[in-house]
C-alpha positions as CSV (number, residue, x, y, z in Angstrom):
1,M,126.6,105.4,78.7
2,T,124.7,104.7,75.5
3,L,124.0,101.3,73.9
4,D,126.4,102.1,71.1
5,Q,129.2,103.0,73.5
6,A,128.5,99.9,75.6
7,T,128.6,97.7,72.5
8,K,132.0,99.1,71.4
9,L,133.4,98.5,75.0
10,I,132.1,94.9,74.9
11,K,133.7,94.2,71.5
12,S,137.0,95.7,72.7
13,C,136.8,93.5,75.9
14,A,136.1,90.4,73.8
15,E,139.1,91.1,71.6
16,Q,141.4,91.7,74.6
17,M,140.2,88.5,76.4
18,D,140.6,86.4,73.2
19,A,144.1,87.8,72.7
20,W,145.1,86.8,76.3
21,Y,143.4,83.4,76.0
22,K,144.7,82.8,72.5
23,R,141.2,81.8,71.4
24,A,137.6,82.9,72.1
25,V,136.7,82.9,75.8
26,F,133.1,83.9,75.1
27,D,131.9,83.6,71.5
28,E,128.4,85.0,72.4
29,W,127.8,88.3,74.0
30,A,124.3,89.9,74.5
31,V,123.0,93.0,76.2
32,I,119.5,92.3,77.5
33,S,116.9,94.3,79.4
34,L,114.8,92.6,82.0
35,A,113.0,95.8,83.0
36,G,109.4,95.1,84.0
37,R,110.1,91.4,84.0
38,R,109.9,91.5,80.2
39,G,113.1,90.4,78.5
40,R,114.4,91.8,75.3
41,V,117.7,91.6,73.5
42,L,119.2,95.1,72.9
43,A,122.4,94.0,71.2
44,Y,123.9,90.6,70.2
45,I,127.3,89.4,69.0
46,G,127.6,85.7,68.3
47,P,126.9,82.7,66.1
48,R,123.2,82.1,66.9
49,R,121.2,85.3,66.9
50,E,117.8,83.6,66.4
51,G,118.6,80.6,68.7
52,F,119.7,83.0,71.5
53,Q,116.3,84.6,72.0
54,K,114.4,81.4,71.2
55,N,116.2,79.3,73.8
56,F,116.8,82.1,76.4
57,L,114.7,80.6,79.2
58,T,116.4,77.3,79.0
59,D,119.9,78.7,78.5
60,V,119.7,81.1,81.4
61,A,118.6,78.5,83.9
62,A,122.0,78.4,85.9
63,L,122.1,82.2,86.1
64,R,118.3,82.9,86.6
65,E,118.5,83.3,90.4
66,G,121.4,85.8,90.2
67,L,119.7,87.8,87.4
68,L,116.6,88.2,89.6
69,N,118.6,88.9,92.8
70,P,118.4,92.6,93.7
71,K,121.7,92.3,95.7
72,Y,123.7,92.8,92.5
73,S,124.7,96.3,91.6
74,V,126.0,97.7,88.3
75,G,129.4,96.2,87.6
76,D,128.8,93.0,89.6
77,F,129.0,89.7,87.7
78,E,128.5,86.0,88.3
79,F,129.7,82.8,86.6
80,A,128.0,79.5,86.1
81,R,130.8,76.8,86.2
82,Q,128.9,74.0,84.5
83,G,127.2,75.7,81.6
84,I,128.1,74.1,78.3
85,G,126.8,74.5,74.8
86,S,124.1,77.1,74.7
87,A,123.8,77.3,78.5
88,F,125.0,80.8,79.5
89,E,128.3,81.0,81.5
90,S,128.1,84.5,82.9
91,F,126.3,87.8,83.4
92,M,127.3,91.3,84.3
93,V,125.0,94.0,85.5
94,V,125.6,96.9,83.1
95,G,122.7,99.2,84.0
96,Q,119.4,99.3,85.9
97,G,117.6,96.1,84.8
98,I,120.2,95.7,82.0
99,Y,122.6,92.8,81.8
100,L,125.5,91.5,79.6
101,I,125.2,87.8,79.0
102,C,128.4,86.0,78.1
103,N,128.6,82.5,76.7
104,N,131.0,80.0,75.2
105,T,128.9,77.8,73.0
106,V,131.6,75.0,73.0
107,Q,133.2,75.0,76.4
108,S,132.0,75.3,80.0
109,M,133.5,77.8,82.5
110,D,135.0,74.9,84.3
111,S,136.9,73.9,81.2
112,I,137.8,77.5,80.3
113,T,139.3,78.1,83.8
114,Q,141.5,75.0,83.6
115,D,143.8,76.9,81.1
116,S,146.3,79.1,83.0
117,R,145.7,81.9,80.4
118,W,142.3,82.4,81.9
119,L,144.0,84.5,84.7
120,G,145.1,87.1,82.2
121,A,141.9,87.0,80.2
122,Q,140.0,88.0,83.4
123,V,141.7,91.4,83.5
124,P,139.8,93.0,80.6
125,F,136.5,91.5,81.9
126,V,137.0,93.1,85.3
127,E,138.1,96.4,83.7
128,L,134.8,96.2,81.7
129,S,132.8,95.8,84.9
130,D,134.6,98.9,86.4
131,R,133.7,100.9,83.3
132,F,130.0,100.0,83.7
133,R,130.2,100.7,87.4
134,A,131.5,104.2,86.7
135,N,129.2,104.9,83.8
136,P,126.1,102.5,83.7
137,L,124.3,101.8,80.4
138,A,121.1,103.9,80.3
139,L,118.4,103.4,77.7
140,A,116.9,106.4,76.0
141,V,113.2,106.7,77.0
């Protein structure tokens, strides 16, 4: 899958999740590459484009161990329950060394999951992970 195709899928997933949840589940979505231990933002959707990259190392703290763990395969994801504000709530492996970072800049995952509508909102997220598992994002060299 190309970055353009991935971005379109992510936008569609965000819209579907928000429709189920009746408000934004994640208001910040970013595709990042950690290839060669050098991070770079490939695509970003959200309210703080500059702040995202500037504060990345601080905001990723709760998910850092998972991002660096080779046990995760394309399509796998993890949530950080206590992230609030700019601290990231989730990541999904979308390609070799490529991750989707998901964040709600207002609520924590703990708070989001308290709403029963979260159950339905998870469906498009899992479907997105299945799409990446079947067709991983690959960067043109």
